[in-house]
C-alpha positions in Angstrom: 1.7 0.5 -35.5 -2.1 0.8 -35.3 -4.6 -0.5 -32.8 -8.3 -0.7 -32.4 -10.4 -1.1 -29.2 -10.4 -4.6 -27.9 -7.3 -5.6 -29.9 -3.7 -5.7 -29.0 -0.9 -4.0 -31.0 0.6 -6.4 -33.5 4.0 -6.5 -31.8 3.0 -5.7 -28.2 5.2 -7.0 -25.5 2.2 -8.3 -23.6 -0.1 -10.7 -25.6 -3.8 -10.1 -25.8 -5.7 -11.9 -23.1 -9.1 -13.5 -23.5 -11.8 -11.1 -22.3 -14.9 -9.1 -22.8 -13.3 -6.7 -25.3 -12.7 -9.6 -27.8 -16.3 -10.8 -28.0 -17.7 -8.2 -30.4 -19.2 -4.8 -29.8 -20.5 -3.4 -26.5 -24.2 -3.0 -26.0 -25.6 -0.4 -28.4 -27.0 1.7 -25.5 -27.1 2.0 -21.8 -30.6 1.1 -20.6 -32.4 2.5 -17.5 -32.7 -1.0 -16.1 -28.9 -1.5 -16.3 -28.3 1.9 -14.7 -30.7 1.2 -11.9 -29.4 -2.3 -11.2 -25.8 -1.1 -11.2 -26.5 1.9 -9.0 -28.3 -0.3 -6.4 -25.1 -2.1 -5.8 -23.7 1.1 -4.3 -26.4 0.9 -1.5 -24.4 -2.2 -0.4 -20.9 -1.0 -1.2 -21.6 2.4 0.4 -23.0 0.8 3.5 -20.0 -1.4 4.0 -17.6 1.5 3.4 -19.5 4.0 5.6 -20.7 2.1 8.7 -17.4 0.3 9.7 -15.5 3.5 8.9 -17.9 5.5 11.1 -18.4 3.1 14.1 -15.7 0.4 14.1 -13.0 2.4 15.8 -15.3 3.9 18.3 -16.9 0.4 18.9 -13.4 -0.8 19.9 -12.4 2.2 22.0 -15.7 3.2 23.6 -17.6 -0.1 23.9 -14.9 -2.8 24.2 -12.2 -0.8 26.1 -9.6 -1.6 23.5 -6.8 1.1 23.6 -6.8 3.5 20.7 -3.5 2.5 19.3 -4.4 -1.2 19.4 -7.8 -0.4 17.9 -6.1 1.3 15.0 -3.9 -1.7 14.4 -6.9 -4.0 14.4 -8.8 -1.9 11.8 -5.7 -1.5 9.7 -4.6 -5.1 10.0 -7.9 -6.4 8.5 -7.5 -3.9 5.7 -3.9 -4.9 5.0 -5.2 -8.4 4.3 -7.8 -6.9 2.0 -5.2 -5.1 0.1 -3.2 -8.3 -0.4 -6.1 -10.3 -1.8 -7.7 -7.7 -4.0 -5.3 -8.1 -6.9 -5.7 -11.9 -6.7 -9.5 -11.5 -6.7 -9.2 -9.3 -9.8 -7.1 -11.9 -11.5 -9.6 -14.6 -10.5 -12.4 -12.5 -11.8 -10.7 -12.1 -15.2 -10.2 -15.9 -15.5 -13.7 -16.6 -14.3 -15.1 -14.2 -16.9 -13.1 -15.9 -19.6 -14.2 -19.4 -18.6 -17.9 -18.7 -17.8 -18.7 -15.6 -19.8 -19.6 -13.5 -16.7 -18.2 -12.0 -13.6 -21.4 -12.9 -11.7 -20.2 -15.9 -9.7 -17.7 -14.2 -7.4 -20.1 -11.3 -7.0 -22.8 -13.6 -5.8 -20.6 -15.4 -3.3 -19.5 -12.2 -1.7 -23.1 -10.8 -1.6 -24.4 -13.9 0.2 -21.5 -14.2 2.7 -21.2 -10.6 3.7 -24.4 -10.0 5.7 -23.6 -12.9 8.1 -20.0 -11.9 8.6 -20.8 -8.3 9.0 -23.3 -9.1 11.8 -20.7 -11.3 13.5 -18.2 -8.3 13.6 -20.6 -6.6 16.1 -21.5 -9.7 18.0 -18.7 -9.7 20.6 -19.8 -11.5 23.8 -20.3 -9.3 26.8 -18.0 -11.4 28.9 -15.0 -10.9 26.5 -12.1 -8.8 27.8 -10.4 -6.2 25.6 -7.9 -8.7 24.2 -10.4 -11.4 23.3 -12.8 -8.7 21.9 -10.1 -7.2 19.8 -9.2 -10.7 18.3 -12.9 -11.4 17.6 -13.4 -8.1 15.7 -10.2 -8.6 13.8 -11.1 -12.1 12.5 -14.7 -11.3 11.8 -13.9 -8.0 10.0 -11.2 -9.6 8.0 -13.6 -12.2 6.7 -16.2 -9.5 6.0 -13.7 -7.5 4.0 -12.8 -10.7 2.0 -16.5 -11.2 1.2 -16.8 -7.6 0.2 -13.8 -7.8 -2.1 -15.3 -10.8 -3.9 -18.2 -8.5 -4.9 -16.5 -5.1 -5.2 -13.5 -6.0 -7.4 -15.6 -7.4 -10.4 -18.3 -4.7 -9.7 -15.7 -2.0 -10.3 -14.7 -3.7 -13.6 -18.3 -3.8 -15.0 -18.7 -0.2 -16.3 -16.1 -0.8 -19.0 -18.2 -3.7 -20.2 -21.7 -2.4 -19.9 -21.4 1.4 -20.7 -20.6 1.8 -24.5 -19.3 5.4 -24.6 -17.3 8.0 -22.7 -20.5 10.0 -21.7 -22.4 6.8 -20.9 -19.8 6.0 -18.3 -20.3 9.4 -16.7 -24.1 8.9 -16.6 -23.8 5.4 -15.2 -21.4 6.4 -12.5 -23.3 9.6 -11.7 -26.3 7.5 -10.8 -24.1 5.1 -8.9 -22.7 7.9 -6.8 -26.2 9.2 -6.2 -27.1 5.8 -4.8 -23.8 5.9 -2.8 -24.8 9.3 -1.3 -28.1 7.9 -0.3 -26.3 4.9 1.3 -24.0 7.3 3.2 -27.0 9.1 4.6 -28.9 5.9 5.3 -26.1 4.2 7.1 -24.4 7.3 8.5 -27.6 8.4 10.2 -29.5 5.1 10.5 -26.6 3.1 11.9 -26.1 5.2 15.0 -29.9 5.4 15.4 -30.1 1.6 15.4 -27.2 1.4 17.8 -28.8 3.8 20.2 -27.4 6.6 22.3 -26.3 4.2 25.1 -23.6 2.5 22.9 -24.6 -0.9 24.4 -23.3 -4.1 22.9 -26.9 -5.2 22.1 -27.3 -1.9 20.2 -24.2 -2.6 18.1 -25.4 -6.1 17.4 -28.9 -4.9 16.3 -27.1 -2.4 14.0 -24.9 -5.1 12.5 -27.8 -7.5 11.7 -30.1 -4.9 10.1 -27.3 -3.2 8.2 -25.9 -6.5 7.0 -29.3 -7.5 5.5 -29.6 -4.2 3.7 -26.1 -4.4 2.4 -26.6 -7.9 1.1 -29.9 -7.0 -0.7 -28.1 -4.2 -2.5 -25.3 -6.4 -3.6 -27.5 -9.2 -4.8 -29.6 -6.9 -7.0 -26.4 -5.6 -8.7 -25.1 -9.1 -9.6 -27.9 -9.2 -12.2 -26.3 -6.5 -14.4 -23.1 -8.5 -15.0 -23.3 -9.4 -18.7 -23.3 -13.0 -19.8 -21.4 -13.9 -23.0 -20.0 -17.0 -24.6 -16.9 -18.4 -22.7 -13.5 -18.1 -24.3 -10.8 -20.8 -24.2 -7.9 -20.1 -22.0 -4.4 -20.7 -23.2 -3.2 -24.3 -22.6 -0.7 -23.2 -19.9 -3.3 -21.0 -18.1 -4.4 -23.8 -15.7 -2.2 -22.8 -12.8 -2.1 -23.9 -9.1 -2.9 -21.6 -6.2 0.7 -20.5 -5.6 1.3 -19.7 -9.2 -2.0 -17.9 -9.4 -0.9 -15.6 -6.6 2.3 -14.8 -8.5 0.4 -14.3 -11.7 -2.1 -12.0 -10.0 0.8 -10.0 -8.5 2.4 -9.7 -12.0 -0.9 -8.5 -13.4 -1.3 -5.9 -10.7 2.2 -4.6 -11.2 1.6 -4.7 -14.9 -1.4 -2.4 -14.8 0.6 0.2 -12.9 3.7 -0.2 -15.1 1.8 0.0 -18.4 -0.7 2.8 -17.8 0.4 6.2 -16.7 -3.2 7.5 -16.6 -4.0 4.7 -14.2 -1.0 5.5 -11.9 -2.0 9.2 -11.7 -5.7 8.5 -11.2 -5.0 5.8 -8.5 -2.6 8.0 -6.6 -5.2 10.8 -6.6 -8.0 8.5 -5.4 -5.8 6.9 -2.7 -4.9 10.2 -1.1 -8.5 11.3 -1.3 -9.7 8.0 0.2 -7.3 8.6 3.0 -8.8 12.1 3.6 -12.4 10.9 3.5 -11.6 7.8 5.6 -10.0 10.1 8.2 -13.2 12.3 8.3 -15.5 9.4 8.3 -13.9 7.8 11.3 -13.5 11.2 13.0 -17.2 12.2 12.7 -18.1 9.7 15.5 -15.7 11.6 17.8 -16.4 15.1 16.6 -20.1 14.9 17.5 -19.8 13.9 21.2 -16.5 15.5 22.1 -16.1 18.6 19.9 -19.8 19.6 19.3 -21.0 18.1 22.6 -23.9 16.2 21.1 -23.7 12.5 20.1 -26.7 12.9 17.9 -24.9 15.5 15.8 -23.2 12.8 13.8 -26.5 12.3 11.9 -26.7 16.0 11.2 -23.1 16.0 9.9 -24.0 13.2 7.4 -27.2 15.0 6.4 -25.3 18.2 5.7 -22.7 16.3 3.7 -25.1 14.1 1.6 -28.1 16.3 0.8 -26.0 18.8 -1.3 -24.2 15.8 -2.9 -27.5 14.5 -4.2 -28.7 17.9 -5.4 -25.5 18.8 -7.2 -24.8 15.5 -9.0 -26.3 16.8 -12.3 -23.8 19.7 -12.1 -20.9 17.4 -12.1 -22.3 15.3 -14.9 -22.6 18.5 -17.0 -19.1 19.7 -16.1 -17.7 16.2 -17.0 -18.8 16.6 -20.6 -16.2 19.3 -20.9 -13.5 17.1 -19.4 -13.7 14.7 -16.5 -10.3 15.5 -15.2 -10.9 19.3 -15.2 -14.1 18.8 -13.3 -12.3 16.5 -10.9 -9.7 19.3 -10.2 -12.5 21.8 -9.4 -14.2 19.3 -7.0 -10.9 18.6 -5.2 -10.0 22.3 -4.7 -13.5 23.0 -3.4 -13.3 20.1 -0.9 -9.9 21.2 0.3 -11.1 24.8 0.9 -14.2 23.6 2.7 -12.4 21.3 5.1 -9.7 23.8 5.7 -12.3 26.3 7.0 -13.4 23.7 9.5 -10.2 24.1 11.4 -12.1 26.8 13.4 -13.6 23.9 15.4 -10.4 23.9 17.5 -11.2 27.3 18.9 -14.9 27.8 18.3 -17.0 24.6 18.0 -20.6 25.2 17.0 -23.4 24.7 14.5 -21.6 26.9 11.9 -19.7 23.7 10.9 -22.7 22.5 9.0 -22.2 25.2 6.3 -18.7 24.2 5.2 -19.8 20.5 5.6 -22.5 21.2 3.0 -19.9 22.8 0.6 -17.7 19.8 1.1 -20.7 17.6 0.2 -21.1 19.4 -3.1 -17.4 18.7 -3.8 -17.6 15.1 -2.5 -20.2 14.2 -5.1 -17.7 15.1 -7.8 -14.8 13.4 -6.0 -16.7 10.2 -6.1 -18.4 10.2 -9.4 -15.6 11.6 -11.6 -12.7 9.2 -10.8 -15.1 6.2 -11.1 -16.2 7.5 -14.5 -12.6 7.9 -15.5 -11.5 4.4 -14.5 -13.4 2.7 -17.4 -11.8 5.1 -19.8 -8.4 3.9 -18.5 -9.4 0.3 -18.9 -10.6 0.9 -22.4 -7.4 2.7 -23.3 -5.4 -0.2 -21.9 -7.5 -2.7 -23.9 -6.9 -0.7 -27.1 -3.1 -0.6 -26.6 -2.3 -3.9 -24.8 -5.2 -6.2 -25.4 -8.5 -6.7 -23.6 -9.4 -9.0 -20.6 -7.7 -7.2 -17.7 -10.7 -5.3 -16.3 -10.6 -7.4 -13.1 -6.9 -6.7 -12.6 -7.6 -2.9 -12.8 -10.6 -3.4 -10.4 -8.4 -5.3 -8.0 -5.7 -2.7 -7.8 -8.2 0.1 -7.6 -10.1 -1.6 -4.7 -6.8 -2.3 -2.9 -5.9 1.4 -3.3 -9.2 2.6 -2.0 -9.1 0.1 0.9 -5.5 1.3 1.7 -6.6 4.9 1.9 -9.7 4.2 4.0 -7.7 2.0 6.4 -4.9 4.5 6.7 -7.4 7.2 7.5 -8.7 5.3 10.5 -5.1 4.4 11.5 -4.1 8.1 11.2 -7.0 9.1 13.4 -6.1 6.4 16.0 -2.5 7.7 16.0 -3.8 11.2 16.7 -6.0 10.0 19.5 -3.1 8.0 21.1 -0.7 11.0 20.8 -3.1 13.4 22.3 -4.1 11.2 25.3 -7.5 10.0 24.3 -9.1 7.8 27.1 -10.8 4.5 25.9 -13.8 3.2 27.9 -16.5 0.5 28.0 -20.1 0.7 26.8 -22.3 2.9 28.9 -19.4 4.7 30.6 -18.8 8.4 30.2 -15.3 10.0 30.5 -14.0 13.5 30.2 -11.4 13.7 27.4 -8.2 15.8 27.7 -8.3 19.2 26.0 -5.5 18.0 23.7 -7.5 15.0 22.6 -10.5 17.2 21.7 -8.3 19.5 19.7 -6.6 16.6 18.0 -10.1 15.3 16.9 -10.9 18.7 15.4 -7.6 18.9 13.5 -8.0 15.3 12.2 -11.5 16.3 10.9 -10.4 19.5 9.1 -6.8 20.5 8.6 -5.4 17.0 7.8 -8.0 16.1 5.2 -7.5 19.5 3.5 -3.8 18.9 3.3 -4.2 15.4 1.9 -6.6 16.5 -0.8 -4.3 19.4 -1.7 -1.4 16.9 -2.2 -3.7 14.7 -4.4 -3.8 17.5 -6.9 -0.2 16.8 -7.9 -0.9 13.5 -9.6 -4.3 14.6 -10.8 -2.8 17.5 -12.8 -0.5 14.9 -14.5 -3.5 12.8 -15.7 -3.6 13.2 -19.5 -6.2 10.9 -20.9 -9.0 12.7 -22.9 -12.0 11.8 -24.8 -10.1 12.0 -28.1 -7.5 9.5 -26.9 -10.0 6.7 -26.6 -10.7 4.3 -29.5 -7.2 4.6 -30.8 -3.6 4.3 -29.7 -1.8 7.3 -28.2 -0.5 7.8 -24.6 1.6 5.0 -23.1 0.3 2.1 -25.3 1.2 3.7 -28.6 4.8 4.1 -27.5 4.8 7.6 -29.1 8.3 9.0 -29.2 9.1 12.3 -27.4 5.9 12.5 -25.4 6.3 9.8 -22.7 2.7 9.4 -22.0 1.6 13.0 -22.7 -1.7 13.8 -24.3 -1.9 12.4 -27.8 
């Protein structure tokens, strides 16, 4: 049985779906304008991933007096909803792309709605008690996350449609992660600066409004790179009602995991690493005031992390040409070693932490760029072996996995805070935290992320998709006997 990119095997169990891969060849080359437009989207996606992860938990515990355990449930609850809808949005994006010839419509809706909803998340009235404040944040953040997914899921699917070659995807995603690093610096340092040192509710609102506008502009620019092609007719029985659509979306999501061993391994790796980075991101806002004794140190931590990431991006692009998965292993090992060394914060907190943070920043650049460059390869391989038109389904599952990891990172931190006796407070009030709570914050910022990234190496080492496997069958789709998904 033979296959070619964009076509399904002749006797495949799953029929070919309408989609981008069946509309002729990809663009002949990747233009600078496309690279710039796509990368600009990461200013928005990076802002939304960074700022809530950095300040939302501390906003609840230190400005609204919501208990740490409850605050963790609020952050996680909104993310659970996000995980549930991401596969459905991926399914809707695939159908919309087939009907209209572009993924642009859902991206535009999300980009326009997110700034307003993001600002509302930090607009809790001063008279609200902890319970009412918690409910306000939960609802507003849930809606914000929904708007974000409307953009993010189709955005994740675009590289397989706009980058024609294996190396083009690395180049496209390297620039995207460079923009992501800038966004982390911009929002990680600028967000707390806009909020102010007093942690007032007015400061949080100011931060939410300004950050929401910047996020929205970044997302709107990126919508323009979504390609427009001629619509394709859907099968006669494809006009389904909402309930059936949810079930179809769930089947598509499960199908991506069942069919593609490379996707399973890559997603498991990325989920564990998202959990580690989510834990560190949420922890930075606590490390600065309670471990280092300087609330302003959070900006220095982000600068130490991001500056090396920007400088070393060409290094990871060069290493990726020799094998993206091998470079990914190197980045993961380096990150685990750097964060493990930060465990010394428990006994000797000090400015020395910026050195291992910078090393972690070098590794973080690779941990972001490489899996995102590998995902379009997985989508192309699936299209070659099972039929095109499922990029949105992969994007939905991927976004759900990333969201799960980031949400569980904040939840894990809130659990550590609760177990170690962390004391919640209101805006403008200072409290002395127990010694156990300060030690727990340090461990959650160092030892736990190192352990999670070390575990992520197990699925990563089982990823087998290589450059030579693309453009032909092989791996799972070829149903090769005796190798069960091993390298072709």
